[in-house]
C-alpha positions in Angstrom: 0.0 -0.1 0.0 1.3 3.4 -0.9 1.5 6.0 1.9 2.3 9.0 0.1 0.9 12.2 1.4 -1.2 12.9 -1.6 -3.5 10.0 -0.6 -5.7 12.4 1.6 -7.2 15.6 0.8 -8.0 18.1 3.5 -10.4 21.0 3.8 -9.7 24.1 5.7 -11.1 27.7 5.7 -9.0 30.6 4.6 -9.3 34.2 6.0 -12.5 34.8 4.0 -14.1 31.9 5.6 -14.1 30.1 2.2 -13.4 26.2 2.1 -10.1 25.4 0.6 -9.0 21.9 -0.7 -5.5 20.9 0.1 -3.4 17.9 -0.6 -1.7 16.3 2.4 1.7 17.5 1.0 0.3 21.1 0.9 -1.2 20.7 4.3 2.1 19.7 5.8 4.0 22.5 4.1 1.4 24.8 5.6 2.0 23.2 9.2 5.7 23.9 8.7 5.2 27.5 8.0 2.9 28.0 10.9 5.3 26.5 13.1 8.4 28.6 12.0 6.3 31.8 12.1 5.2 30.8 15.7 8.7 30.0 16.6 10.3 33.2 15.5 7.6 35.7 16.1 8.1 37.5 19.4 4.3 37.8 20.1 1.8 34.9 20.1 0.1 34.6 16.6 -3.5 33.9 15.8 -4.2 30.3 16.5 -4.1 27.9 13.5 -6.2 25.2 15.1 -8.0 24.0 11.9 -4.6 23.2 10.3 -3.4 21.5 13.5 -6.8 19.6 13.5 -6.2 18.5 9.7 -2.6 17.6 10.5 -3.7 15.4 13.5 -6.2 13.6 11.2 -3.5 13.1 8.7 -1.2 11.4 11.3 -4.0 9.2 12.2 -4.5 8.2 8.6 -1.1 7.6 8.0 -0.7 5.5 11.2 -3.6 3.3 10.4 -2.0 2.7 6.9 1.4 1.8 8.5 -0.4 -1.0 10.6 -1.3 -2.7 7.2 2.3 -2.9 6.2 4.5 -5.9 7.1 7.3 -5.3 9.4 9.8 -6.4 6.8 8.7 -3.7 4.4 11.6 -1.3 4.2 9.2 1.7 3.5 7.4 1.2 6.8 10.4 2.7 8.6 10.7 5.5 6.3 7.1 6.5 6.5 7.1 6.0 10.3 10.0 8.7 10.3 7.9 11.0 8.4 4.9 10.4 10.9 7.3 11.2 13.8 8.5 14.4 12.0 4.9 15.6 11.4 4.0 14.9 15.1 7.0 16.9 16.3 5.9 19.9 14.3 2.5 19.8 16.0 4.0 19.3 19.4 6.5 22.0 19.1 4.0 24.5 17.6 1.8 23.9 20.7 4.7 24.1 23.0 5.9 27.5 21.7 2.5 29.0 22.2 2.2 27.5 25.6 5.7 29.0 26.5 4.5 32.6 25.3 1.4 32.2 27.3 3.4 31.6 30.4 5.9 34.4 29.8 3.4 37.1 28.7 0.2 35.8 30.4 -1.1 39.1 31.7 -0.3 40.8 28.5 -1.9 38.2 26.3 -5.1 37.9 28.4 -5.4 41.8 28.3 -5.0 41.8 24.5 -7.6 39.0 24.1 -10.0 40.9 26.2 -9.6 44.0 24.1 -10.0 42.0 20.9 -13.3 40.5 22.3 -14.6 44.0 23.1 -13.7 45.1 19.6 -15.5 41.8 18.2 -12.0 40.9 16.6 -10.7 37.5 16.0 -9.3 36.0 19.0 -5.6 34.8 19.0 -6.2 32.0 21.7 -8.0 28.7 21.2 -10.7 28.0 23.8 -8.2 25.4 25.5 -5.4 28.0 25.5 -7.6 30.6 27.0 -8.6 28.4 29.8 -4.9 27.5 30.4 -3.9 31.2 30.4 -6.7 32.1 33.0 -5.8 29.1 35.2 -2.1 30.0 34.9 -2.7 33.6 36.0 -4.7 32.3 39.0 -1.9 30.1 40.1 0.5 33.2 39.7 -1.9 35.3 41.8 -2.0 32.4 44.4 1.7 32.1 44.5 2.3 35.7 45.1 -0.5 36.0 47.8 1.2 33.0 49.5 4.6 34.8 49.3 3.3 37.9 51.0 2.0 35.7 53.8 5.3 34.5 54.6 7.0 38.1 54.1 4.5 40.6 55.2 5.0 44.1 53.7 5.7 42.8 50.3 3.7 44.9 47.6 1.4 42.0 46.4 -0.5 44.0 43.8 2.7 45.6 42.2 3.7 42.7 40.1 0.4 43.0 38.1 1.5 46.6 37.2 4.7 45.4 35.6 3.3 43.5 32.7 6.0 41.5 30.6 5.3 42.2 26.9 7.1 40.7 23.9 9.7 43.0 22.1 7.8 43.9 19.0 10.8 45.9 17.8 13.1 42.9 17.7 14.5 42.0 14.2 13.4 39.0 12.3 14.5 37.1 9.2 11.9 36.8 6.6 11.0 35.7 3.1 8.5 37.5 1.0 5.7 35.4 -0.6 4.1 38.5 -2.4 5.4 41.6 -3.6 5.0 44.5 -0.9 6.3 48.0 -1.3 7.2 50.7 1.2 7.9 48.4 4.3 9.6 50.5 7.1 12.8 48.8 8.1 12.9 50.0 11.7 9.9 52.1 12.9 11.9 53.0 16.2 14.1 55.2 14.2 13.3 58.6 12.8 14.5 58.3 9.3 11.7 56.1 8.1 13.8 54.1 5.7 11.8 51.8 3.8 12.3 48.7 1.6 10.4 47.0 -1.2 9.9 43.4 -1.0 9.8 41.2 -4.1 8.4 37.6 -4.3 11.1 35.4 -2.9 13.3 38.1 -1.5 14.7 37.7 2.0 15.4 40.5 4.5 16.1 41.2 8.1 13.5 43.8 9.3 11.9 44.9 12.5 9.0 42.7 13.5 6.8 45.8 14.2 7.0 46.6 10.5 5.8 43.2 9.2 3.5 41.9 11.9 0.4 42.4 9.8 2.2 40.8 6.8 3.0 37.7 8.8 -0.5 37.3 9.9 -1.9 37.8 6.5 0.6 35.3 4.9 2.3 38.0 2.7 5.6 37.0 4.4 6.9 34.1 6.3 9.6 34.1 8.9 12.6 31.8 8.5 
């Protein structure tokens, strides 16, 4: 039995809520891009749960087919390596998101609340939202316990010192579409700009390309 990725088609929704048919190879390529973007972006990006769900379905499909191959089939080991690689992509992607939630929990929850008030797309999945809220509650309990041992500590002060990602950090990116007039470093006064051509690679301030990353016009590398 052939276990090539093209065996399974997947349907996800694009940004316009239109259903898009993807081959499994295209789906895995999309998962790789989602993973790399999340890994190198300083902020937490809008979740890609539909992509993750489709990839998990792909893994399940491939594992079922692997069970039909005899253990002596050389291709079985090769395909098992591919399954393990895909599983790593998903696990690493989710782990990066949880690490950002733990690091920037107050900032992320505040941003999510503001998006909800503006009726914008939320960046966290429901499970991530619950995790963030529980993590914040655990932090509050930890600091409250600390003040019980050390009376006089300013318990509420830690909430006023919100840790936020450095949006002005520089990232290495590759343009997927042509984009003109991208500011190289918004923190400077010279407003020097660069034009991106398809396939071009540059180092720019993340703050200049955050919207381009989220729209898929550029990908981080």
